[in-house]
N, C-alpha and C positions, 0 to 999 in steps of 0.2 A: 535896318530899314533903309537908310538913305542910299545905300549902294543898290538895292532893289528899286527905288524910285527912280534913280539915274538911270539904270538899266533900261526900265520900261519906258522911260520918256524919250531915250535914245532911239527908240525902235520908231519914233515918229517919221524919221527920215526914210524909212522904208516904204511909206505910203505916199500915193499921188493924192491929188485934190479929189479924185473919184472915190477915194477911200477914206475921207475925213471923218465919217461916222465912226469907223473902227479906230481912228487916229484918237478921237475923243475919248471912246471906251478905255482905250489902253492909258490915257492920260489919268482919268478918274480911277481906274483900277490902281494906278500907280500911287496916287494921292491918299487912297484910303485902302490898302491892302487886305485882302480877305484872309482870316485866319479860321480855318474850319474846326470848330470846337468839337474836341472828341472825334474828329472826322465829321463825314456829313451825318451827324446824329440826328438830325431831323428826318432822314429817310433810311437809316440803317442802324443797328444797335451800336451805340455808343463804343469807342475805344476799341473796336475791332478791325481787323484786317479788311473786312468788306466796307466798313465805314471809311477808312483810309482810302483804299482803291476809288470808292464813289467819289470822295473829296478830290482826288488827283484827276479825275475825269472831267471836273469842271473847268470851264474856261477861265484863265487869269489865276486860278487859286495858286499860291505860292508858300502858304503855310498851313501847317496842321499844329492843333494843340492837343495834348494829350496828358494823362496822369499815371504816375508810377508809385509802386510799393516794392517792397523786396519780398520775395518768397520765402519759404522755410529754409531753402538751400542756397539763399542770399543771391537771387537772381532778380534783376529788375523786370517787374511785369508789369503789363499796362492795363489798368483797372482804376476806377475812381474812388470807389469806397474801399474801407478796410476790412469789410465785412461782404461776403459773397451773395447773400439773399437776394438783394435787389436785382442784380443783373446777371445771375447764374443760376443753375440749377443745385449749386453747391451750398452748404451750410458752414458756419464758423467765419474764422478769420482768414485773410488773405496769407498772413503770415504764419499759419498752419499747415499750408499745402506747399509742395515742391511745384516748381515751374512745370514739370511734366503733368502734375495732377492738377494744376490749373488749366493747361492747355487742353486737357482731356474734357474739361466740363463744356456744358452747352451754354454759351454766353450770348445767344442769339434768339432763342425761341420766346423770352419774354417780349420781344419787339415783334417779331413776325416768325411764324413757322418755317419759313423759307430759309431763315438764318440759323438753324438749328446746328448746322455744322461749326459755327464759329465758336472758337475756344477764347481762353485768356491769352493775348499773345504775349510773347518776351518783348522787351524793348529792343533786343538786338533784331527780332523778326521784323519790327516796324521800321527800325533804320535800313536794314537791307532793302525793304520794299519801298522805301521812300528816297533813298540815297540817290542823288543826282536829278531828283524828280521834284522834291519839295522840301522846305525847310521846316524844322520842328521847334515848338514851344514845349518843352518839357517841365511839367510842374512835378515838384516833389512833394509828396503828401506828408502831413506832420506826426503821423502816428508810428513813425518807424522806431522800433527799440533801440537802433543804433544809427542816429542820423548822419554820424560821419561816414559809416559803412554805406549807407543809402547814397550819400552824395559821392563816395569815390566810385562805387560800382557803375553809376549812370555816367559819369564823366568817363570812366574807362571804354564803355560801349561806344560814346560818341567820338572818343580819340581813336579807337580802333579802325573807324571807318573814315578817319581824317575829316570830320564834319563840324569841327570846332567853331568854324566861321558860318556855318549854315544853321547853327543850333543856339538857343537860349535857354537856359535853365531857370525856371521861376518857382516861387513858393509864397504863400502867406507868412512864412516863418523865417525871419531875417537870420536865426542862428544856421538854418540849414543852406542859406546862401552863403553864409561866412563858412561853412564846411567846404563848400564847393570852391571857393575862392582860395581858401586856404591850401586847398589840395592841388588846384591847378589854376594859378591867377588869371591866365589868359582867358578863361572861359566866361563868356557872357552871362550875366545874371539878371534878374529882373524880380521886383518885389510886386506882389499881388496884394490889392488892398480894395476896400469898398468904404473909402473914407476920404476926407481931404484935411488933414491936419495942417496947420500954418506953415509947419516947417518941413513939409514932405519932401520937396527938392534937396535942399541942404541934407537932409536924413538919407536920401538915395545916393547922395555924392559921396558923403562919408561912407556908405556901405560899399561903394564901388559898383553900384548897380546901373547899367546902362538902359535899362528897359522899365518903364512903369506899365503895369497891367491893372487898369482900374475900373470900376463899374461906370458903365457908360453915362449914368445919372450924375456923376460927379465931373464929367467934363465941363471945362469953362475955357473962354479965351486967354484968360489970364493963366491958367495951369497949362495950357497948350505953349505959351510963349515962354514961361519959365522953364518947361520941360526942354524947348528948342534950343534957349539959351544955355543950357547946362548939358546939351548934347545927349539928352535922353529921350529914347524912343517911346512912344505911347500906343498902348494896346486899349482899347475900350471893349469891355465885355459886358453880358453877353447879349448881343441886339439881335433879336428874332423877328420882330414885326415888322412888316413891310414899310409901315409908317415912319418907324423909327430910322430904318435903314435909309430911306429917302431923306429923312431930316438931315441925318449926319453926313450923308453923301454929299449934301449943299456946302458943309463947312470947308471954307478955304485952306484950313490948316492941314498939314499931313499927319496922319495916325492910322493904326490898323484898325479893322472892325472885326471882331471876334463873333461867329454866329452859329447856330446849328444848319443853318439854310444857306450855303453858298449861293444857290440858285436864285434866291430872294436878294442877297446882296448884289448878284450880277445885274438883276433886274432894276435895281435902285442905280447902280452905277450907268446903265443904260440910259435910264430915264434923265438923269443927270448931264450925260455927255451931249 
């Protein structure tokens, strides 16, 4: 995230005094970068190519968060639940279907009939779509029958596109992050948590995690300072109300804001610029 902040701040030199409002927007966007949660999931069905395209169409959005399971044929596929019922017209478990079968499902009509053509995408489809345009926060789900295999398959996709430095792999499950780092130590990893144990930062340091993904209600100035001192980037999730977005956009410390509504994030950034 720090590289992104520097890049965004450096663009200030390209603007004249006449464009100071744009400069301020860039500055605020760099201080609190937007992470589009499951894509632009407030306006399109979550974890679909439509949601990812919509997220990338928004000004300043540089990150997308998504969820990954393995299919029956051990292909990383992008879907939040381990079951199909909530977001597709299928039944049963994700791991009971091949990637091709999952791709043929209707994963959009539950949101709106206009998205009926959206299937469950593979991670590779998403990486191919976003490569060079948006960075990825890839969450590994914890119900994999073979967690080491899930970690390896996901890392292999990321590395095949040479996107190790534009991707962070996250999970609620430390053992999955250990599998990632054991397989490819250079891969950036992050722990997802909605708690604030007293030893959180030392725990992340021991794990080798460089990202803390934490429920936004757990943020404190002390935690942000401790994270910065340990060179750990922070992502606050999932902030959807305009009021909460405005409040957090006022904070002076750098951290990412994860939201279903990148448009609301941008409105909050503009208001504070």
